[in-house]
Phi, psi and omega in degrees: 000156178218154183269146175202165176248131187233139170279142185247131171246123184284127178253126179248119178235146178244148175108157181258130179224155174278146182301327179297324176293328179291349178297348175275358178259292168085138166221169175233347178221145179231133181242131179269181181296339178270013178060034175270127178271119177263104184287326182256103183286349175271000181296131181271126172251095192271001180297133178305152184302321184284352177253356185283132176297151178300139177092356176254172184259152176248138175244125182270177188288326182225163180288127180264177166268135183235169179222140167263129182237168178306137185094357174063038175272136176267114183252124177263120188277344174206180187256034173275169185300138177244130171255114188297145183304139179263353188224058169251111188268347178273154171279149180199165177240120185235152172252124183266127181235156179286324175206188188289343187236334185240101179296134176251330177230128181246170179112176183264137172251129187241139176261137184208151168044072184299135179268122181296142172230102191243134179283164174299141184234143175238152180214161180228138178212179177255154177305129178081000180251127182296146175242154176224125178243122177240104180304138183250130179302141182077305181298315184252011182122209179261111184236091179298151176300141178086004179295137175242169189223144174228147182207156176268171177301142187284158166273135189233161171248163173066021178059035177296151179238167176100350180292131181220162177278166177208157180211147175059029183263152180280351174205174182256122185228163176175168175224120185242147178246122179262111184275001184258181179254015174228163181295142176232168182234150172234128182246119179259141170257115189246133178251121179271148179224128176233110186065239176259008186259118180261123178275169177292144178300146174230164182257144169241115181255117183254120173273122183252104179285146183284150170245137182298135174241101187250129177282166179301140183236142175235151174212166179234138180218164175264150177307130177079001181252129181295140174244150177219127180231130176242108179304141184247130178299135180090327179267314183254010180131204178258111189230106179297152176300138178086006179297138177239173190220143168236160181205160176273166176298143184291151175250153182143183181224164178083016177212162174235166182089182180089124180219166177288157179234104183273333178267127187297135177239161183281351176210175182253122188219157178177172176223123182236152179243122177279121185271359181242194180248015175231160181293143176229168180241143174238129185245123177255146168255117190246137178246121178273143179231122179243101185064238178267004187253124178262123180274173178292142179294150177227166183262133177238117185246128178253120170273119188253103180283147181283158176238133179296132176233093189260132177283164179300141183236157175228157175210158180226138177210177178259157178305129178083356180254128181295148176244158175216136179220123178239112180302141182245131180300134181093315179279315184250017179120205179264113185236100176297150178300141178083007179296137176243168188224143175228147181209157176268171177300142186286158169271127189239162171244163172062023177070026177306144178236162177102353179293135182219164178280161175223145183227124173049058180255153179283343178206178182256137182203166177171170177223123184235150180243126179255113183269003182261180177257013176231160180296142176232170183229152173233127182248118180260139170258117191245136176249118178271144178228126179242104186064238178264006185255123180264126180274179178284138180297151176224171183248139171245120179251120181252124175270125181252105178283146182283153171256140175290134177232091188262132178288162175299137183235158176221152180211154180240136179215165176269155179302131178081359181258129181298138175239153181220125181235127176238111180300142182248130180299134179092315180280316185251011180125205178264114184237099177297151177299140178082007179295134176243170189225147172226149182210159176268171177299141185287155170271124189242167174237162173063019175075025177303143179236163177100354179289129180229167176281160176226142180227000000 
């Protein structure tokens, strides 16, 4: 026991209650008229009432029913054992009696400086997010008003950082960083203090859920082709299982498409169209969410390579004469530098021959033979490829005009008589309509005269 001086505030309560019900009120120290502090309220003072010195307390064999009456007198209704209330938070002045009519112990009993008795508490927070724990009376034990707390740095799992000590605080606070991708714990040993009364230490165990820490990510895609990226733990940072992502609309120029994503998805996906013939970049700001924990935003950059978009082309050549066609950017569509072309054998009319396939060529070419006397066509289906990006197929239609193939002809005429010869298609060979003729002066025998050139 120890001596102290206490100020008394008189508490007046009305009504009869059982001491077990009073356990919802509570005290931790009781002071008698001799200013003796009784630290253990469960301590038994078994001396009979008529032998107890003035100013001390009597403990009976069993818990009685008691009453608080006007004037704040504590009346014991029988002589069974009494366990003094553990939860009276007000100060008061009471008179202790052996029963309702015959006082056995007189004087004032005073309540002072309640000692907190707090149960272990747990809390949950996210990595990098401050937590605050404020013990609540009744819920967390006996927490007198004005209780303050001191604690040492916590013991942690998972190499967490940020744990610090605290003293004289009205609540328990801290900010911890979990560097792993699973939940970790920090355990604080906290000592409560109410006035001059120090309670037993209690633990506060804080579960710190991880927040994704994702480094900047880049990817490459072709215009018009969907991309999907799933950040990988260990490769792209610290990424808890089940992390999802939201993002803003991409910024940049030279492309269309791309929108914000407000509902979290398990990966980052989109489809963008490059409107030019050179690569462009689209930059997203992405926010990772792991359970209830939102991680720091990171940058996701998509390099968008162009895709050749070639319009239909035509070319004209003569039978047996090679053709060449090279698409030009702007004239024939969007043609990235270095685009190559592949094609299958053409579909032909009029029995054209000579059509062949082409693979990864810098331009389009071929040689076809038209055996008819009218123009025929060959239609190629061409696939352009720019780097790793394959464009939409387009058609090249080549018109193959016929060449006249006239057989040797002979005619007989008289000297000085005009002759006229017109080759006939089929009879004299392949004669396209509209074929005209030119000739040099003839080679003659016998001194013939009059031969001239014709155009």
